[in-house]
N, CA, C and O atoms as a GROMACS GRO file, in nm:
protein
  520
    1UNK      N    1   8.049   8.228  20.381
    1UNK     CA    2   8.103   8.334  20.437
    1UNK      C    3   8.042   8.431  20.286
    1UNK      O    4   8.041   8.373  20.178
    2UNK      N    5   8.003   8.551  20.293
    2UNK     CA    6   7.928   8.628  20.194
    2UNK      C    7   8.096   8.720  20.176
    2UNK      O    8   8.199   8.743  20.239
    3UNK      N    9   8.026   8.747  20.039
    3UNK     CA   10   8.095   8.845  19.928
    3UNK      C   11   8.009   8.965  19.874
    3UNK      O   12   7.887   8.979  19.867
    4UNK      N   13   8.124   9.054  19.834
    4UNK     CA   14   8.094   9.184  19.776
    4UNK      C   15   8.184   9.162  19.668
    4UNK      O   16   8.291   9.101  19.660
    5UNK      N   17   8.083   9.256  19.547
    5UNK     CA   18   8.194   9.266  19.427
    5UNK      C   19   8.216   9.394  19.405
    5UNK      O   20   8.156   9.426  19.303
    6UNK      N   21   8.274   9.486  19.451
    6UNK     CA   22   8.298   9.618  19.384
    6UNK      C   23   8.342   9.636  19.241
    6UNK      O   24   8.438   9.573  19.197
    7UNK      N   25   8.285   9.710  19.178
    7UNK     CA   26   8.405   9.735  19.049
    7UNK      C   27   8.381   9.882  19.032
    7UNK      O   28   8.277   9.949  19.039
    8UNK      N   29   8.520   9.918  19.002
    8UNK     CA   30   8.542  10.108  18.982
    8UNK      C   31   8.572  10.112  18.839
    8UNK      O   32   8.672  10.047  18.806
    9UNK      N   33   8.515  10.168  18.754
    9UNK     CA   34   8.555  10.195  18.604
    9UNK      C   35   8.564  10.370  18.603
    9UNK      O   36   8.467  10.437  18.638
   10UNK      N   37   8.652  10.412  18.573
   10UNK     CA   38   8.682  10.582  18.545
   10UNK      C   39   8.737  10.628  18.437
   10UNK      O   40   8.860  10.622  18.443
   11UNK      N   41   8.691  10.675  18.331
   11UNK     CA   42   8.706  10.711  18.165
   11UNK      C   43   8.705  10.864  18.170
   11UNK      O   44   8.634  10.923  18.252
   12UNK      N   45   8.787  10.930  18.079
   12UNK     CA   46   8.776  11.076  18.068
   12UNK      C   47   8.749  11.107  17.916
   12UNK      O   48   8.767  11.031  17.821
   13UNK      N   49   8.699  11.241  17.914
   13UNK     CA   50   8.683  11.265  17.764
   13UNK      C   51   8.704  11.426  17.767
   13UNK      O   52   8.678  11.509  17.855
   14UNK      N   53   8.760  11.439  17.639
   14UNK     CA   54   8.765  11.623  17.624
   14UNK      C   55   8.905  11.640  17.693
   14UNK      O   56   8.934  11.758  17.712
   15UNK      N   57   8.992  11.556  17.731
   15UNK     CA   58   9.102  11.617  17.802
   15UNK      C   59   9.234  11.559  17.660
   15UNK      O   60   9.221  11.492  17.557
   16UNK      N   61   9.351  11.627  17.727
   16UNK     CA   62   9.447  11.594  17.597
   16UNK      C   63   9.501  11.428  17.616
   16UNK      O   64   9.506  11.367  17.723
   17UNK      N   65   9.538  11.381  17.491
   17UNK     CA   66   9.571  11.277  17.510
   17UNK      C   67   9.649  11.236  17.606
   17UNK      O   68   9.633  11.129  17.665
   18UNK      N   69   9.738  11.317  17.627
   18UNK     CA   70   9.850  11.270  17.721
   18UNK      C   71   9.788  11.241  17.881
   18UNK      O   72   9.839  11.153  17.951
   19UNK      N   73   9.678  11.319  17.927
   19UNK     CA   74   9.602  11.298  18.021
   19UNK      C   75   9.449  11.208  18.007
   19UNK      O   76   9.367  11.214  18.099
   20UNK      N   77   9.425  11.136  17.897
   20UNK     CA   78   9.340  11.037  17.885
   20UNK      C   79   9.321  10.910  17.977
   20UNK      O   80   9.401  10.818  17.958
   21UNK      N   81   9.228  10.896  18.069
   21UNK     CA   82   9.208  10.785  18.175
   21UNK      C   83   9.133  10.670  18.099
   21UNK      O   84   9.033  10.721  18.046
   22UNK      N   85   9.139  10.555  18.075
   22UNK     CA   86   9.043  10.451  18.067
   22UNK      C   87   9.138  10.336  18.160
   22UNK      O   88   9.252  10.295  18.144
   23UNK      N   89   9.030  10.305  18.266
   23UNK     CA   90   9.083  10.187  18.363
   23UNK      C   91   8.977  10.130  18.453
   23UNK      O   92   8.917  10.201  18.534
   24UNK      N   93   8.955  10.010  18.441
   24UNK     CA   94   8.853   9.939  18.531
   24UNK      C   95   8.897   9.844  18.639
   24UNK      O   96   8.971   9.754  18.599
   25UNK      N   97   8.871   9.843  18.752
   25UNK     CA   98   8.921   9.783  18.863
   25UNK      C   99   8.822   9.716  18.925
   25UNK      O  100   8.727   9.779  18.972
   26UNK      N  101   8.832   9.541  18.938
   26UNK     CA  102   8.705   9.493  19.013
   26UNK      C  103   8.787   9.390  19.096
   26UNK      O  104   8.901   9.347  19.077
   27UNK      N  105   8.686   9.362  19.203
   27UNK     CA  106   8.766   9.273  19.309
   27UNK      C  107   8.635   9.184  19.369
   27UNK      O  108   8.522   9.227  19.346
   28UNK      N  109   8.648   9.086  19.431
   28UNK     CA  110   8.556   8.990  19.526
   28UNK      C  111   8.613   9.007  19.675
   28UNK      O  112   8.709   8.937  19.709
   29UNK      N  113   8.554   9.100  19.763
   29UNK     CA  114   8.563   9.118  19.875
   29UNK      C  115   8.504   8.996  19.971
   29UNK      O  116   8.386   8.967  19.950
   30UNK      N  117   8.565   8.930  20.060
   30UNK     CA  118   8.501   8.856  20.174
   30UNK      C  119   8.425   8.926  20.283
   30UNK      O  120   8.497   9.005  20.345
   31UNK      N  121   8.334   8.922  20.314
   31UNK     CA  122   8.242   8.995  20.439
   31UNK      C  123   8.222   8.923  20.529
   31UNK      O  124   8.239   8.802  20.512
   32UNK      N  125   8.180   8.975  20.655
   32UNK     CA  126   8.100   8.869  20.756
   32UNK      C  127   8.000   8.999  20.813
   32UNK      O  128   7.985   9.106  20.754
   33UNK      N  129   7.944   8.964  20.929
   33UNK     CA  130   7.855   9.055  21.007
   33UNK      C  131   7.960   9.128  21.123
   33UNK      O  132   8.049   9.070  21.185
   34UNK      N  133   7.925   9.264  21.132
   34UNK     CA  134   7.812   9.321  21.103
   34UNK      C  135   7.805   9.377  20.971
   34UNK      O  136   7.906   9.416  20.912
   35UNK      N  137   7.675   9.384  20.917
   35UNK     CA  138   7.678   9.434  20.756
   35UNK      C  139   7.566   9.538  20.797
   35UNK      O  140   7.475   9.521  20.877
   36UNK      N  141   7.594   9.643  20.728
   36UNK     CA  142   7.475   9.750  20.735
   36UNK      C  143   7.425   9.771  20.601
   36UNK      O  144   7.519   9.832  20.550
   37UNK      N  145   7.326   9.758  20.502
   37UNK     CA  146   7.300   9.752  20.387
   37UNK      C  147   7.273   9.915  20.392
   37UNK      O  148   7.296   9.999  20.479
   38UNK      N  149   7.205   9.924  20.242
   38UNK     CA  150   7.172  10.054  20.230
   38UNK      C  151   7.081  10.139  20.306
   38UNK      O  152   6.960  10.120  20.298
   39UNK      N  153   7.140  10.255  20.398
   39UNK     CA  154   7.072  10.336  20.494
   39UNK      C  155   7.098  10.455  20.492
   39UNK      O  156   7.182  10.489  20.408
   40UNK      N  157   7.041  10.557  20.577
   40UNK     CA  158   7.037  10.673  20.569
   40UNK      C  159   7.046  10.765  20.692
   40UNK      O  160   6.966  10.751  20.785
   41UNK      N  161   7.122  10.840  20.693
   41UNK     CA  162   7.163  10.919  20.807
   41UNK      C  163   7.155  11.061  20.772
   41UNK      O  164   7.157  11.100  20.655
   42UNK      N  165   7.146  11.143  20.882
   42UNK     CA  166   7.172  11.267  20.862
   42UNK      C  167   7.266  11.334  20.886
   42UNK      O  168   7.291  11.334  21.006
   43UNK      N  169   7.347  11.408  20.813
   43UNK     CA  170   7.505  11.496  20.866
   43UNK      C  171   7.448  11.650  20.936
   43UNK      O  172   7.406  11.737  20.860
   44UNK      N  173   7.451  11.671  21.061
   44UNK     CA  174   7.425  11.812  21.084
   44UNK      C  175   7.479  11.909  21.052
   44UNK      O  176   7.578  11.897  20.980
   45UNK      N  177   7.451  11.996  21.079
   45UNK     CA  178   7.513  12.152  21.032
   45UNK      C  179   7.621  12.160  21.096
   45UNK      O  180   7.616  12.100  21.203
   46UNK      N  181   7.726  12.215  21.072
   46UNK     CA  182   7.874  12.195  21.089
   46UNK      C  183   7.912  12.258  21.246
   46UNK      O  184   8.023  12.251  21.298
   47UNK      N  185   7.794  12.320  21.302
   47UNK     CA  186   7.826  12.393  21.459
   47UNK      C  187   7.755  12.261  21.540
   47UNK      O  188   7.747  12.270  21.662
   48UNK      N  189   7.703  12.138  21.470
   48UNK     CA  190   7.661  12.040  21.550
   48UNK      C  191   7.735  11.929  21.585
   48UNK      O  192   7.854  11.951  21.563
   49UNK      N  193   7.714  11.821  21.629
   49UNK     CA  194   7.775  11.676  21.650
   49UNK      C  195   7.789  11.587  21.573
   49UNK      O  196   7.694  11.519  21.535
   50UNK      N  197   7.918  11.566  21.532
   50UNK     CA  198   7.881  11.476  21.362
   50UNK      C  199   7.812  11.348  21.415
   50UNK      O  200   7.809  11.314  21.533
   51UNK      N  201   7.759  11.282  21.311
   51UNK     CA  202   7.682  11.177  21.298
   51UNK      C  203   7.749  11.042  21.299
   51UNK      O  204   7.822  11.047  21.200
   52UNK      N  205   7.762  10.942  21.348
   52UNK     CA  206   7.824  10.812  21.336
   52UNK      C  207   7.756  10.717  21.265
   52UNK      O  208   7.655  10.658  21.303
   53UNK      N  209   7.825  10.701  21.142
   53UNK     CA  210   7.772  10.596  21.070
   53UNK      C  211   7.846  10.428  21.074
   53UNK      O  212   7.796  10.319  21.044
   54UNK      N  213   7.967  10.461  21.118
   54UNK     CA  214   8.039  10.340  21.124
   54UNK      C  215   8.086  10.314  21.274
   54UNK      O  216   8.147  10.401  21.336
   55UNK      N  217   8.057  10.199  21.327
   55UNK     CA  218   8.135  10.200  21.444
   55UNK      C  219   8.266  10.155  21.430
   55UNK      O  220   8.334  10.144  21.328
   56UNK      N  221   8.294  10.129  21.555
   56UNK     CA  222   8.446  10.054  21.581
   56UNK      C  223   8.404   9.910  21.578
   56UNK      O  224   8.295   9.871  21.619
   57UNK      N  225   8.514   9.818  21.518
   57UNK     CA  226   8.475   9.685  21.518
   57UNK      C  227   8.594   9.596  21.579
   57UNK      O  228   8.681   9.627  21.660
   58UNK      N  229   8.564   9.456  21.501
   58UNK     CA  230   8.700   9.379  21.548
   58UNK      C  231   8.772   9.344  21.408
   58UNK      O  232   8.883   9.291  21.406
   59UNK      N  233   8.716   9.371  21.315
   59UNK     CA  234   8.781   9.367  21.156
   59UNK      C  235   8.755   9.528  21.084
   59UNK      O  236   8.682   9.621  21.118
   60UNK      N  237   8.841   9.511  20.980
   60UNK     CA  238   8.818   9.634  20.915
   60UNK      C  239   8.682   9.629  20.827
   60UNK      O  240   8.642   9.522  20.780
   61UNK      N  241   8.620   9.740  20.810
   61UNK     CA  242   8.534   9.773  20.734
   61UNK      C  243   8.535   9.801  20.578
   61UNK      O  244   8.650   9.807  20.534
   62UNK      N  245   8.441   9.818  20.487
   62UNK     CA  246   8.436   9.853  20.354
   62UNK      C  247   8.345   9.936  20.356
   62UNK      O  248   8.231   9.896  20.378
   63UNK      N  249   8.369  10.067  20.335
   63UNK     CA  250   8.244  10.182  20.347
   63UNK      C  251   8.218  10.255  20.221
   63UNK      O  252   8.295  10.314  20.146
   64UNK      N  253   8.076  10.235  20.215
   64UNK     CA  254   8.022  10.336  20.109
   64UNK      C  255   7.936  10.431  20.157
   64UNK      O  256   7.861  10.417  20.253
   65UNK      N  257   7.951  10.556  20.069
   65UNK     CA  258   7.891  10.694  20.135
   65UNK      C  259   7.853  10.791  20.016
   65UNK      O  260   7.943  10.840  19.947
   66UNK      N  261   7.721  10.820  19.992
   66UNK     CA  262   7.684  10.900  19.916
   66UNK      C  263   7.609  11.044  19.940
   66UNK      O  264   7.494  11.044  19.984
   67UNK      N  265   7.670  11.151  19.914
   67UNK     CA  266   7.638  11.282  19.938
   67UNK      C  267   7.472  11.277  19.807
   67UNK      O  268   7.476  11.262  19.685
   68UNK      N  269   7.355  11.294  19.894
   68UNK     CA  270   7.244  11.299  19.811
   68UNK      C  271   7.201  11.391  19.733
   68UNK      O  272   7.104  11.391  19.658
   69UNK      N  273   7.303  11.499  19.762
   69UNK     CA  274   7.226  11.623  19.728
   69UNK      C  275   7.097  11.681  19.790
   69UNK      O  276   7.029  11.768  19.735
   70UNK      N  277   7.071  11.629  19.899
   70UNK     CA  278   6.935  11.672  19.981
   70UNK      C  279   6.963  11.705  20.069
   70UNK      O  280   7.071  11.667  20.114
   71UNK      N  281   6.881  11.792  20.142
   71UNK     CA  282   6.877  11.818  20.299
   71UNK      C  283   6.800  11.707  20.350
   71UNK      O  284   6.751  11.617  20.282
   72UNK      N  285   6.794  11.727  20.534
   72UNK     CA  286   6.739  11.617  20.573
   72UNK      C  287   6.605  11.577  20.528
   72UNK      O  288   6.568  11.460  20.525
   73UNK      N  289   6.516  11.699  20.486
   73UNK     CA  290   6.400  11.666  20.463
   73UNK      C  291   6.381  11.578  20.325
   73UNK      O  292   6.273  11.542  20.278
   74UNK      N  293   6.486  11.558  20.282
   74UNK     CA  294   6.511  11.455  20.115
   74UNK      C  295   6.453  11.525  19.995
   74UNK      O  296   6.462  11.468  19.886
   75UNK      N  297   6.398  11.633  20.004
   75UNK     CA  298   6.359  11.690  19.878
   75UNK      C  299   6.421  11.838  19.895
   75UNK      O  300   6.414  11.889  19.783
   76UNK      N  301   6.466  11.908  19.965
   76UNK     CA  302   6.519  12.044  19.955
   76UNK      C  303   6.666  12.015  19.926
   76UNK      O  304   6.734  11.933  19.986
   77UNK      N  305   6.718  12.118  19.794
   77UNK     CA  306   6.850  12.051  19.750
   77UNK      C  307   6.941  12.156  19.841
   77UNK      O  308   6.911  12.259  19.901
   78UNK      N  309   7.082  12.074  19.822
   78UNK     CA  310   7.198  12.150  19.904
   78UNK      C  311   7.292  12.120  19.866
   78UNK      O  312   7.309  11.999  19.851
   79UNK      N  313   7.416  12.225  19.825
   79UNK     CA  314   7.539  12.218  19.761
   79UNK      C  315   7.630  12.243  19.886
   79UNK      O  316   7.738  12.292  19.852
   80UNK      N  317   7.621  12.228  19.989
   80UNK     CA  318   7.694  12.208  20.125
   80UNK      C  319   7.765  12.081  20.072
   80UNK      O  320   7.714  11.986  20.013
   81UNK      N  321   7.914  12.103  20.113
   81UNK     CA  322   7.992  11.950  20.110
   81UNK      C  323   7.982  11.870  20.199
   81UNK      O  324   7.957  11.936  20.300
   82UNK      N  325   7.986  11.762  20.222
   82UNK     CA  326   7.975  11.682  20.322
   82UNK      C  327   8.133  11.639  20.377
   82UNK      O  328   8.227  11.611  20.303
   83UNK      N  329   8.136  11.643  20.511
   83UNK     CA  330   8.272  11.600  20.543
   83UNK      C  331   8.270  11.508  20.616
   83UNK      O  332   8.208  11.508  20.722
   84UNK      N  333   8.348  11.402  20.566
   84UNK     CA  334   8.365  11.285  20.635
   84UNK      C  335   8.484  11.243  20.750
   84UNK      O  336   8.602  11.244  20.715
   85UNK      N  337   8.452  11.212  20.871
   85UNK     CA  338   8.586  11.231  20.962
   85UNK      C  339   8.610  11.064  21.017
   85UNK      O  340   8.532  10.969  21.010
   86UNK      N  341   8.710  11.071  21.059
   86UNK     CA  342   8.767  10.940  21.076
   86UNK      C  343   8.810  10.982  21.209
   86UNK      O  344   8.908  11.057  21.219
   87UNK      N  345   8.741  10.939  21.320
   87UNK     CA  346   8.739  10.966  21.456
   87UNK      C  347   8.732  11.133  21.461
   87UNK      O  348   8.626  11.180  21.418
   88UNK      N  349   8.803  11.201  21.494
   88UNK     CA  350   8.805  11.341  21.525
   88UNK      C  351   8.846  11.421  21.364
   88UNK      O  352   8.824  11.536  21.326
   89UNK      N  353   8.911  11.309  21.298
   89UNK     CA  354   9.006  11.392  21.193
   89UNK      C  355   8.929  11.402  21.047
   89UNK      O  356   8.913  11.298  20.982
   90UNK      N  357   8.880  11.530  20.996
   90UNK     CA  358   8.836  11.524  20.882
   90UNK      C  359   8.921  11.444  20.743
   90UNK      O  360   9.018  11.496  20.689
   91UNK      N  361   8.879  11.350  20.713
   91UNK     CA  362   8.964  11.274  20.620
   91UNK      C  363   8.934  11.291  20.465
   91UNK      O  364   9.021  11.286  20.378
   92UNK      N  365   8.746  11.319  20.435
   92UNK     CA  366   8.709  11.345  20.299
   92UNK      C  367   8.633  11.462  20.313
   92UNK      O  368   8.597  11.515  20.418
   93UNK      N  369   8.608  11.504  20.182
   93UNK     CA  370   8.497  11.609  20.137
   93UNK      C  371   8.444  11.589  20.020
   93UNK      O  372   8.497  11.598  19.909
   94UNK      N  373   8.302  11.554  20.058
   94UNK     CA  374   8.211  11.513  19.940
   94UNK      C  375   8.118  11.603  19.911
   94UNK      O  376   8.060  11.662  20.002
   95UNK      N  377   8.087  11.629  19.763
   95UNK     CA  378   8.001  11.744  19.712
   95UNK      C  379   7.880  11.675  19.682
   95UNK      O  380   7.883  11.552  19.685
   96UNK      N  381   7.767  11.740  19.651
   96UNK     CA  382   7.644  11.679  19.609
   96UNK      C  383   7.650  11.588  19.510
   96UNK      O  384   7.714  11.617  19.408
   97UNK      N  385   7.592  11.477  19.520
   97UNK     CA  386   7.582  11.384  19.410
   97UNK      C  387   7.700  11.312  19.404
   97UNK      O  388   7.716  11.245  19.302
   98UNK      N  389   7.795  11.308  19.494
   98UNK     CA  390   7.945  11.250  19.423
   98UNK      C  391   7.935  11.129  19.572
   98UNK      O  392   7.871  11.159  19.673
   99UNK      N  393   7.997  11.021  19.560
   99UNK     CA  394   8.010  10.935  19.666
   99UNK      C  395   8.167  10.881  19.681
   99UNK      O  396   8.262  10.918  19.612
  100UNK      N  397   8.169  10.786  19.786
  100UNK     CA  398   8.307  10.719  19.791
  100UNK      C  399   8.279  10.593  19.848
  100UNK      O  400   8.172  10.571  19.904
  101UNK      N  401   8.379  10.501  19.837
  101UNK     CA  402   8.397  10.367  19.857
  101UNK      C  403   8.526  10.328  19.920
  101UNK      O  404   8.617  10.320  19.837
  102UNK      N  405   8.565  10.298  20.048
  102UNK     CA  406   8.686  10.307  20.098
  102UNK      C  407   8.698  10.205  20.214
  102UNK      O  408   8.596  10.186  20.282
  103UNK      N  409   8.804  10.142  20.243
  103UNK     CA  410   8.839  10.068  20.375
  103UNK      C  411   8.858  10.128  20.456
  103UNK      O  412   8.950  10.209  20.441
  104UNK      N  413   8.800  10.127  20.562
  104UNK     CA  414   8.842  10.171  20.700
  104UNK      C  415   8.889  10.075  20.810
  104UNK      O  416   8.882   9.952  20.811
  105UNK      N  417   8.941  10.164  20.906
  105UNK     CA  418   9.011  10.038  21.006
  105UNK      C  419   8.949  10.011  21.120
  105UNK      O  420   8.876  10.095  21.173
  106UNK      N  421   8.970   9.892  21.172
  106UNK     CA  422   8.860   9.866  21.249
  106UNK      C  423   8.846   9.962  21.364
  106UNK      O  424   8.732   9.998  21.393
  107UNK      N  425   8.934  10.001  21.424
  107UNK     CA  426   8.947  10.086  21.543
  107UNK      C  427   8.926  10.208  21.518
  107UNK      O  428   8.986  10.291  21.586
  108UNK      N  429   8.832  10.254  21.410
  108UNK     CA  430   8.835  10.414  21.380
  108UNK      C  431   8.660  10.462  21.357
  108UNK      O  432   8.601  10.421  21.257
  109UNK      N  433   8.615  10.519  21.422
  109UNK     CA  434   8.465  10.546  21.392
  109UNK      C  435   8.477  10.657  21.280
  109UNK      O  436   8.559  10.748  21.281
  110UNK      N  437   8.355  10.625  21.158
  110UNK     CA  438   8.372  10.700  21.087
  110UNK      C  439   8.219  10.787  21.117
  110UNK      O  440   8.119  10.730  21.162
  111UNK      N  441   8.223  10.911  21.088
  111UNK     CA  442   8.118  11.017  21.119
  111UNK      C  443   8.098  11.119  21.020
  111UNK      O  444   8.193  11.152  20.949
  112UNK      N  445   7.990  11.171  21.007
  112UNK     CA  446   7.969  11.272  20.873
  112UNK      C  447   7.909  11.387  20.944
  112UNK      O  448   7.841  11.387  21.047
  113UNK      N  449   7.955  11.503  20.854
  113UNK     CA  450   7.911  11.646  20.928
  113UNK      C  451   7.906  11.720  20.786
  113UNK      O  452   7.961  11.684  20.682
  114UNK      N  453   7.828  11.833  20.807
  114UNK     CA  454   7.786  11.926  20.706
  114UNK      C  455   7.918  12.034  20.710
  114UNK      O  456   7.980  12.078  20.806
  115UNK      N  457   7.933  12.054  20.583
  115UNK     CA  458   8.018  12.168  20.604
  115UNK      C  459   7.981  12.317  20.622
  115UNK      O  460   8.061  12.410  20.629
  116UNK      N  461   7.870  12.323  20.626
  116UNK     CA  462   7.819  12.470  20.635
  116UNK      C  463   7.693  12.436  20.764
  116UNK      O  464   7.689  12.356  20.858
  117UNK      N  465   7.594  12.546  20.709
  117UNK     CA  466   7.468  12.574  20.763
  117UNK      C  467   7.361  12.474  20.712
  117UNK      O  468   7.252  12.505  20.760
  118UNK      N  469   7.353  12.382  20.644
  118UNK     CA  470   7.241  12.308  20.621
  118UNK      C  471   7.230  12.147  20.617
  118UNK      O  472   7.294  12.096  20.525
  119UNK      N  473   7.172  12.074  20.688
  119UNK     CA  474   7.191  11.958  20.698
  119UNK      C  475   7.201  11.894  20.564
  119UNK      O  476   7.181  11.957  20.460
  120UNK      N  477   7.241  11.739  20.570
  120UNK     CA  478   7.280  11.667  20.472
  120UNK      C  479   7.210  11.522  20.464
  120UNK      O  480   7.228  11.441  20.556
  121UNK      N  481   7.137  11.494  20.363
  121UNK     CA  482   7.075  11.323  20.363
  121UNK      C  483   7.217  11.261  20.301
  121UNK      O  484   7.286  11.299  20.206
  122UNK      N  485   7.232  11.149  20.395
  122UNK     CA  486   7.367  11.095  20.334
  122UNK      C  487   7.302  10.937  20.329
  122UNK      O  488   7.232  10.883  20.415
  123UNK      N  489   7.343  10.888  20.212
  123UNK     CA  490   7.311  10.737  20.179
  123UNK      C  491   7.462  10.677  20.255
  123UNK      O  492   7.568  10.738  20.266
  124UNK      N  493   7.431  10.550  20.297
  124UNK     CA  494   7.561  10.462  20.326
  124UNK      C  495   7.507  10.326  20.344
  124UNK      O  496   7.394  10.280  20.359
  125UNK      N  497   7.654  10.269  20.336
  125UNK     CA  498   7.641  10.098  20.379
  125UNK      C  499   7.782  10.081  20.420
  125UNK      O  500   7.875  10.157  20.390
  126UNK      N  501   7.790   9.967  20.497
  126UNK     CA  502   7.925   9.907  20.551
  126UNK      C  503   7.916   9.765  20.562
  126UNK      O  504   7.810   9.710  20.592
  127UNK      N  505   8.024   9.701  20.539
  127UNK     CA  506   8.064   9.563  20.543
  127UNK      C  507   8.168   9.521  20.624
  127UNK      O  508   8.278   9.569  20.599
  128UNK      N  509   8.158   9.441  20.718
  128UNK     CA  510   8.278   9.397  20.782
  128UNK      C  511   8.354   9.319  20.700
  128UNK      O  512   8.292   9.236  20.634
  129UNK      N  513   8.510   9.326  20.685
  129UNK     CA  514   8.583   9.247  20.639
  129UNK      C  515   8.566   9.105  20.707
  129UNK      O  516   8.552   9.088  20.828
  130UNK      N  517   8.569   9.011  20.614
  130UNK     CA  518   8.574   8.850  20.673
  130UNK      C  519   8.705   8.781  20.646
  130UNK      O  520   8.722   8.664  20.683
   0.00000   0.00000   0.00000
């Protein structure tokens, strides 16, 4: 069985001591096929049809999504937010250069859609829980 080892570190600066955060969490996750390593997709404009990046499966998936800050051509900048949909429900909004890593239920399709009038180049990966 294969594994992935995500590590999340969060620190803050310039805040009051009452709100300063310094934390780190890491884990080892067992994964199995299907796996999609680093891939790219285009999130269509908000009036378009959302682009499916993670299909339903027989097990939950671990999903990584990053808003590249670029339109579909890979060079033109965009500040449109990226809508991440779980089925037909918007669950996340990601701004340019932001990312998310989260578990997704096996029976939910994960899709992406631009929040406005520009396409967005999206980097993503998913790993099926093993």
